[in-house]
N, C-alpha and C positions, 0 to 999 in steps of 0.2 A: 383554399385561401391561404396565402402566405402569411405566416405569423409575423407580427411586427416585433421589433426589438424593443427593449425597455426604453421609455422616453429618456433621452440623455440629458435633459435639464428640467428644472422646476417649471419653467414657462410652458414647455411642451406638455408636461404632465398635467398642469392646470387646465390647459386648453382641451386636452382629451377628456378630463373628468367633467369639464363644463359641457362638452358635447354629450357626454353620457347622461348628465342630468337633464339636458334639453330633450334627449331621446325619451327618457322616462316620463318627463313632464307632458309631452305631446303624444304619449301612448303609442309609440311606433317600435317599441322594443320587441314586439311579437313578430315583426318582420324577420324573415330568415337571414337575409344578408346583414341587417342591422344587429340582430341577436348574435350572429357569429362574430361580428366585429367587437361587440361588447364583451363577449366571453373571452376573446383574445386579449382585450385591453385589461380586464380585471386580472387575468392570469399574469400578464406582464408586470402588473403592479404588485404581484405577490398575494392576491386575495383569491384563493381557490374557491372559497365558499361563495363569493359574489360571482365568480365565473360560472360555477355550476348552476346558481340561481338564474343567471342570464340564459344559460343553455335550456333550462327547464321551461322558461317562459316562451321559447320559440314554438310557434304553433305547428309549423311544417318543417321538421328537422330533416336536413339532407346529409349526405356523407361528409360534407365539409363541417357541418355542425358537430357531428359525432367525433370526427377526427380532431377538431379544435379542443373539445372538452377532454378527450382522452390525453392529448398532448399536454393540456394544462395540468392534469393530474401528475404526469411525469415531471413536468417542470417545477412543480411545487411539492414534490416529495411524497405523493400518495399513489404509489404504483398499484396498490391493491384496489383502490377505487377505480383507477383507469381500466384495469382488467375486468372489473365488474361491469363497468359501462360498456365495454366492448361486447360482453356477453349479452347485454340488453340490446345493443345495436343489431347483433345477429338475430336475436329473437324478434326484433321489429321488421326483419326482412330487408334491412339496408345492406347493400353489398359494399364491403370495404375496398378502398383503392390502395395504391402502393404507399401513399403517405400514412394511411391508417395502419397498414401492416407493419411498416417500419417503426411507427410509434409504439404499437403494441409489443413488438419484439424487443424494443428498447426497455419497456417495462418488465418484460420477462427476464432480461439480462440483470436488471437491478435486483429482482427478487430471486434470481436463479431458478425461475419456474420452468424447468425443462419440459415437463409434461404438457403444460399449456403451450409452450413454444413449439413443441413438436406438432401439436394440433394445428397451430397457426401455419406451420410449414406445409402441412397437408392441404390446408385451405388455400394457401398461396398457389400451390401446384394446380388445384382444381379450378382456380380463378384465372389461370394462365400467366401467373407471375414467376414461373419457374426460371425464366431467363432474365428476369428483371434484376439489374445489377444492385441497386440499393437494397432491395428485399433480400437477395441472396447474400449480400454482405452482412446484413443484420442477422440472418439465420446462422450463417457461419460463425459470427462472433458469439452468438448465444451458445452454440455447441462448444466453442473454445472456453467460454466463461464457465461452463458447467463441467469442463474436463473431458468432453467427448471429442477427442482429437481425431479419431478415425472418421467420424461423420463430417467434421469440419474439413478435413483434408480431402475427403471424397467430393465435397462440394467445390472446394478450391480447384482441384485437378480437373473437374468436369466443366468449369466455366469457360465459355467461348471468349468472353471479354473480361480481362482482369485489369482493374483500375488501380491507381496508387492507394486508394482507400482500402481496397481488398488486401493488397500486400501489407499495408500498415496494420490492418486488423489481425492478420495472421501473426505478425511479429509481436504485437501487443498481447494477443491472446496467449501465445506461448510464454511471454514474459510473466504474465499474471499466473500462469500455471506453475511457474517456478516458485512463486510465493505460496501457492496452495499445496505444493508437493509434500508428501508424507516423509520423504527421505531425500538425502543428498543425491542419490543416483538418479531418481526421477526428476529432481530439479535440474541437474546437469543435462539430462537428456532433452528436457524441454528447452533449455537455453541453447544447447548445441543445435537443435532444430531451428530455433529462431535465427541463429547465425547463418545456417544454410539457406533459409528463406531470404535473408538479407542479401546473400551472395547471388542468389538467382535473380532477385530484384535488380541488383546492380548490373547484372549481365543482360537484363531485358531491355535496357536502354531508356527506361522511364526516368524522368527527372525526379529526384528525391526531394522531399520537403523537410522542414524543421521537425515535424512530427516523427518522420522516419529516423532521423539522426538522434533525436533525444531518446526514442524508444530503444534503438539498438545500443546506444551508450549505456542505458540502464541495464540491458542484458549483459553487456561486457562487465559492468560493475558487479552484478550478481555472480557471474562466472569467475570473476577475478582474472580475466584474460587481458593482460596488459598489451600483448602484441596486437590482438584484434582491435582493441580500443585505440591504439596508436594509428592503425590503418584508417579507422573511422575518423579520427581527428584530422588526418591528412585530407580526407574527402570533404570534410566540413570547410577546410581552408580553400580548397579548389572550387567549391560550389558557392562560397560566400555566406554560408549559414553560421559560421563561427561567431559572428557578431551578434547573433540572436541570443537573448538572455536565457531562454529555455535551454538551447543547445549548450551555451557556455556553462550553465549551472550543471547540466548533465555531465559535461566533460570534467569539471572540477570533482564531481562525485566519483566519476570513474577512476581518475588518477588516485583519489584518496582511498577508495576501496581496494585498489591494486597495490597500495603501499608506496606509491611514487610521490612522496610529499613535495619534492622539488618541482616536479612538473605540475602538480596541483597548484602550488603557489604561483607559478608562472601563469597558468591558465586563469587563476583568480585575479591576479594583478592586471592582466590584459583585458579583463571584462570591462566593457564600456558602461554597462549597467549591472548592478548586483541585486540579488534578491535575498530575502531572509534565509532561504534554503542554502544559497551559496555561502553566506556568512557562517551559518551554523555548521555546514559541512567542513569548512576550514578550521573553525574553532575545535570541532570534535577531532579532526585529524591531528592537529597540533597536540591535543591532549593525549591521544593514543600513542603518539611518538615520543611522549615525555617532554614535549616542548611547552611546559606549563605556562611560563611567563609570556611566551608568544601568544598562547591561546587566550590568556586573560587580557593582554593588551589589545588583541583583535576584538575581543568582546567589548572593551571600552570604546574602541574606534567605531564599532557598529552602533553603539548607543549614541555616540557623538554625532554621527551623520543622520540620526533620526529613526533608526530601525528599532522596533519594539520586540525584544526577545520573547520566544515562546517556551513551552516546557521542554522541548527537545534541545533548544539552545542552552538551557540551564543544566541539562544532563551533561553536555559537553564541558561547561564551565566547572561544574562540581567534579567531573572526572579529572580535569586538569589539576584541581586542588588535591584530589585524592592521590594522584601519582606523585605529587611533590610533597605530600604530607603537610599541606598548608591548612591547618585546622581552623585558625582564626578567619582566614579568607573564605573557607568553605562555609562556615556557619554564617558569616556576613552575607554571602551571596544567597544562601538558603533563605535567610530572613528577607533580603531584598526581593526575592522571587515572590514571597508570600504577601509582603506588605505593599511594596511599590508597584508590582505588576499583577497583584491579585491572582496569582497562579497557585492552585491547590497542588501540593506535592503528590507525586505518584510513586510507584514502587521503585522506579529507576533512580529517582532523586535520593530516596532513603538508602538504596543499595550503595550509592557512591559514598555517602557519609559513613555507613557501616563498614564498608571495605577499607575506607581511610583509617578508621579507628583500629580495625583489626590489624592492618599492616603495621601500625605503630605499637601494637601490643596493648592497646587500651580496650580490653575486652568488656569491662564493665560499662564503659561509655557506649560501646557498640550495642550491648544488650539494652541500655537505656534508650537508645534510639528506637529499637524494636518495640519496646513497651509504649512509646509515644505514638506509634503508627495507628492510623484509623482503620487499618485492615490487616488481615493475617499475612505474615511474611510468606513469600513464595519459595520454591526449591532453591533458587539461586542464592537468596539471602542466607538460608540455613546452611547451604554448601560453603559459603564464605565463613560462616561461624565455625563449622566443623573443622575446616582446614586451619583456620586461625587458632582455634583453641588447641589443636594438636601441636602446631608448630611453636606455640608460646607456652606449652606445658600446662594449660588449665584443662585438665581432662574431665573434671566434673561438669563444667559447662559444656565441654565437647560431647559428653555422653548425652546430655539433655538436647543439644542441637541435633545430634545424629538421630535421636528418637523422633524429633519433630520432622526431620527430613524423611525418615522412613514412613511416617504417617502420610506424607504427601505422595511419596513414590516408593511403595513397598517392594518394587522389583529392581531397585537401583543397586547394581552389583558393586560399584565403586564405594557406595556408602557402607555396605556391609563389610568390605575390606578395611576401610578406615576404622570402623567400629571394632572389628576384630583386632587390628593392630594396637588400638588404644587399650583394649582389655588385656592383651598379651603383655604390653609394656608395663602394666602395674600388677601382673600376675593374678588377674581375676579369672581363673580358669573355669569356674562354673558358668560365668557369663559367656566365655568363649564357646563352651559346649552348647549353651543355649542358642547363641547366634548361628553356629554352624548347623544345628538341627533345624532352626528356622529357615536357613538358606536351602536346606535339603527339602523341607516340606513345601517351600514356595517355589522350588525348582529354579533357584537363582543360578544362572550361568553367565559367564563372561561373553559378551557379544563381540563378534569379530567385525570391526568397522571396515568400511570400504573407503579407499582414497582414490584420487584421480590426478592425472597429469595431462597437459596439453602438448602434443607433438605434431608439428606441421598442420596446425589448425584442426586437429582431431583430438577428441578427449578419450583417454584410456583409463579404465577402471581396474583397480587391483585390490586384493585383500592381503592380510598378513601372510598367507601362504604363497604370495607372489604369483598368483594366477591372473595374468592380464586378460582383460576382456574389452575389446574396442567397441 
């Protein structure tokens, strides 16, 4: 049974609910087809509890009944219940179809339940769905989501038919792996692979869609590869997708992340429709480039046209105030966020205020902000305080901040160095000896970071010893 979309107006919803009450009144909700329709209706209305009750009242449940209720669980945010119902379905001897399998695999993706997903993969093969494109796409995406690239690539390379959905899934999967990567090298490798897949897709002759372009632009943003992003930009113009709001927003983000603020402004101005994301991206970029007045003016323009800022928008606004040392404006916007927009401050908001006061040398005010926080400061905030206290000569506060930072990260080499230098500067040699012994006991050593450059569409990695690794 094809699931119906959410009723698009109140009249339609009223008619559907009236029909449902008629069904219950005349005791026909036990019929399989009627029960399936009721389950779908309640799910579309956001009532998973009623959907499950409608399913349980069906006397003769078929594969459509089970698939509908499992999909309902996914649509209403209870993936665990959906997988549990799938187990019951199998124990009842009901054989799943391709729609059941794709729904269950989608639940596995949400929960990153690789073990269950692998079993579903085996079941799909046994049931003859090994070459079924939607099922294979779902399995491949699950492997990517869980970081099992080799398994996903093996599936991808072995597919006789590759749809645009498949290509997009591979690109998005690698993009998400960039976010989950433990280090910069792994992240860049995943991003580089996403670009290679996009190149192969382009060469395949398939017509790209807005999902393709928005996904690959996101990859370019993460990789900070302006050249590749410009090439994608050209393709969006040729294919006519540049006018799409999703693609346009991704393009603005890409230019912002790559540091090309002039092109970002041009892309933003040329957007026929703007989203909160595109407004926030430009405000944040203005702030990062020190264009504080432009950032705040754009924020007011955004409010004027009716957009409601979110917590990320206010991070950009407070960042603009921080860079310009606009204390009064920062505190006013901070208060506006809490009172007018009912947004509870998060760590990033406090970090902007603290950094602003530290830059101005107002260390007591910075510590005052820390004391007012409803949660413990993170490493970033204590790092700001350590650096600020050292540069402004307030070493006692600096010692305290450094100790707090070491409690959070006892292996941080840079913090030990800062602490040593502060102790040395005031001649506290016993403390110097103590810190050095602690570093020796903790086996604290300087980490050699890796960097990368892009040459002719290929990423090269190198360390401080200048050993290049393509």
